[in-house]
C-alpha positions as CSV (number, residue, x, y, z in Angstrom):
1,X,30.5,-2.2,-33.8
2,X,27.5,-4.5,-33.4
3,X,26.6,-5.2,-29.8
4,X,23.3,-5.5,-28.2
5,X,20.6,-3.0,-29.4
6,X,19.5,-2.2,-25.9
7,X,23.0,-1.2,-24.9
8,X,23.3,1.1,-28.0
9,X,20.0,2.8,-27.1
10,X,21.2,3.2,-23.5
11,X,24.4,4.9,-24.6
12,X,22.4,7.2,-26.9
13,X,20.1,8.1,-24.0
14,X,23.0,9.3,-22.0
15,X,23.4,6.4,-19.7
16,X,26.5,4.6,-18.7
17,X,26.7,0.8,-18.4
18,X,27.4,-0.6,-15.1
19,X,26.0,2.2,-13.0
20,X,22.8,2.3,-11.1
21,X,21.0,5.5,-10.1
22,X,20.1,5.3,-6.4
23,X,16.9,7.0,-5.4
24,X,16.2,7.7,-1.8
25,X,12.7,7.6,-0.3
26,X,11.8,9.0,3.0
27,X,9.7,7.1,5.6
28,X,7.0,9.8,5.3
29,X,6.8,9.1,1.5
30,X,6.3,5.4,2.2
31,X,3.7,6.0,4.9
32,X,1.9,8.4,2.6
33,X,1.9,5.9,-0.3
34,X,0.5,3.1,2.0
35,X,-2.2,5.4,3.3
36,X,-3.2,6.5,-0.2
37,X,-3.4,2.9,-1.3
38,X,-5.5,1.9,1.8
39,X,-7.9,4.8,1.1
40,X,-8.3,3.7,-2.5
41,X,-9.1,0.2,-1.5
42,X,-11.6,1.4,1.1
43,X,-13.3,3.6,-1.5
44,X,-13.5,0.7,-3.9
45,X,-15.1,-1.5,-1.2
46,X,-17.7,1.2,-0.4
47,X,-18.5,1.5,-4.1
48,X,-19.0,-2.3,-4.3
49,X,-21.3,-2.3,-1.3
50,X,-23.3,0.6,-2.7
51,X,-23.7,-1.4,-6.0
52,X,-25.1,-4.2,-3.9
53,X,-27.8,-1.9,-2.6
54,X,-26.5,-0.7,0.8
55,X,-26.9,3.0,1.6
56,X,-23.6,4.8,1.2
57,X,-23.5,6.0,4.8
58,X,-24.0,2.4,6.1
59,X,-21.3,1.1,3.7
60,X,-18.8,3.8,4.9
61,X,-19.4,2.8,8.5
62,X,-19.0,-0.9,7.8
63,X,-15.7,-0.5,5.9
64,X,-14.3,2.0,8.4
65,X,-15.2,-0.4,11.3
66,X,-13.6,-3.3,9.6
67,X,-10.3,-1.4,9.0
68,X,-10.3,-0.1,12.5
69,X,-10.6,-3.7,13.9
70,X,-7.9,-4.9,11.5
71,X,-5.5,-2.1,12.6
72,X,-6.2,-3.0,16.3
73,X,-5.5,-6.6,15.7
74,X,-2.2,-5.9,13.9
75,X,-1.0,-3.5,16.6
76,X,-1.9,-6.0,19.3
77,X,-4.3,-3.8,21.2
78,X,-7.2,-6.2,20.8
79,X,-5.2,-9.2,21.7
80,X,-3.8,-8.2,25.1
81,X,-6.2,-10.3,27.1
82,X,-5.8,-13.4,24.9
83,X,-2.1,-14.0,25.8
84,X,-1.0,-15.4,29.1
85,X,2.4,-14.5,30.4
86,X,4.3,-17.8,30.6
87,X,7.4,-16.2,32.1
Protein backbone atom coordinates (compact mmCIF):
# COMPACT_ATOMS: atom_id res chain seq x y z
CA UNK A 1 0.00 0.00 0.00
CA UNK A 2 2.64 2.55 0.96
CA UNK A 3 1.45 6.12 0.71
CA UNK A 4 2.13 9.06 2.92
CA UNK A 5 2.18 8.31 6.69
CA UNK A 6 -0.03 11.32 7.49
CA UNK A 7 -2.71 10.10 5.11
CA UNK A 8 -2.66 6.66 6.71
CA UNK A 9 -3.05 8.22 10.15
CA UNK A 10 -5.85 10.45 8.87
CA UNK A 11 -7.76 7.45 7.53
CA UNK A 12 -7.32 5.58 10.82
CA UNK A 13 -8.61 8.63 12.70
CA UNK A 14 -11.86 8.43 10.74
CA UNK A 15 -11.20 11.30 8.36
CA UNK A 16 -11.78 11.36 4.67
CA UNK A 17 -9.32 12.94 2.31
CA UNK A 18 -10.48 15.92 0.34
CA UNK A 19 -13.18 17.11 2.74
CA UNK A 20 -12.90 20.06 5.05
CA UNK A 21 -15.04 20.42 8.13
CA UNK A 22 -16.69 23.83 8.19
CA UNK A 23 -17.18 25.47 11.52
CA UNK A 24 -19.47 28.44 11.92
CA UNK A 25 -18.77 31.21 14.38
CA UNK A 26 -21.28 33.82 15.43
CA UNK A 27 -20.53 37.52 15.55
CA UNK A 28 -21.19 37.44 19.28
CA UNK A 29 -18.47 34.79 19.70
CA UNK A 30 -15.98 36.95 17.81
CA UNK A 31 -16.86 40.07 19.80
CA UNK A 32 -16.56 38.12 23.03
CA UNK A 33 -13.14 36.78 22.03
CA UNK A 34 -11.90 40.27 21.15
CA UNK A 35 -13.17 41.71 24.42
CA UNK A 36 -11.55 38.91 26.39
CA UNK A 37 -8.22 39.48 24.64
CA UNK A 38 -8.47 43.24 25.26
CA UNK A 39 -9.20 42.66 28.95
CA UNK A 40 -6.17 40.38 29.25
CA UNK A 41 -3.89 42.93 27.60
CA UNK A 42 -5.22 45.65 29.88
CA UNK A 43 -4.64 43.48 32.95
CA UNK A 44 -1.08 42.77 31.82
CA UNK A 45 -0.44 46.50 31.37
CA UNK A 46 -1.77 47.23 34.85
CA UNK A 47 0.50 44.53 36.31
CA UNK A 48 3.49 46.05 34.53
CA UNK A 49 2.71 49.53 35.85
CA UNK A 50 2.30 48.17 39.38
CA UNK A 51 5.70 46.47 39.09
CA UNK A 52 7.14 49.88 38.20
CA UNK A 53 5.80 51.22 41.48
CA UNK A 54 2.50 52.90 40.59
CA UNK A 55 -0.43 52.29 42.91
CA UNK A 56 -2.86 49.80 41.41
CA UNK A 57 -5.78 52.24 41.42
CA UNK A 58 -3.73 54.82 39.52
CA UNK A 59 -2.53 52.20 37.02
CA UNK A 60 -6.12 51.05 36.42
CA UNK A 61 -7.23 54.63 35.73
CA UNK A 62 -4.32 55.26 33.34
CA UNK A 63 -4.92 52.11 31.30
CA UNK A 64 -8.70 52.57 31.19
CA UNK A 65 -8.34 56.19 30.04
CA UNK A 66 -5.87 55.24 27.32
CA UNK A 67 -8.17 52.53 25.95
CA UNK A 68 -11.16 54.89 26.10
CA UNK A 69 -9.23 57.47 24.07
CA UNK A 70 -8.14 54.82 21.57
CA UNK A 71 -11.73 53.60 21.10
CA UNK A 72 -12.95 57.15 20.55
CA UNK A 73 -10.26 57.78 17.96
CA UNK A 74 -11.09 54.55 16.12
CA UNK A 75 -14.81 55.28 16.11
CA UNK A 76 -14.21 58.81 14.84
CA UNK A 77 -15.93 60.56 17.74
CA UNK A 78 -12.82 62.48 18.74
CA UNK A 79 -11.96 63.52 15.18
CA UNK A 80 -15.21 65.23 14.20
CA UNK A 81 -13.79 68.74 14.54
CA UNK A 82 -10.53 67.92 12.77
CA UNK A 83 -12.11 67.21 9.37
CA UNK A 84 -13.41 69.93 7.12
CA UNK A 85 -16.20 69.09 4.68
CA UNK A 86 -14.75 69.67 1.21
CA UNK A 87 -18.05 68.92 -0.55
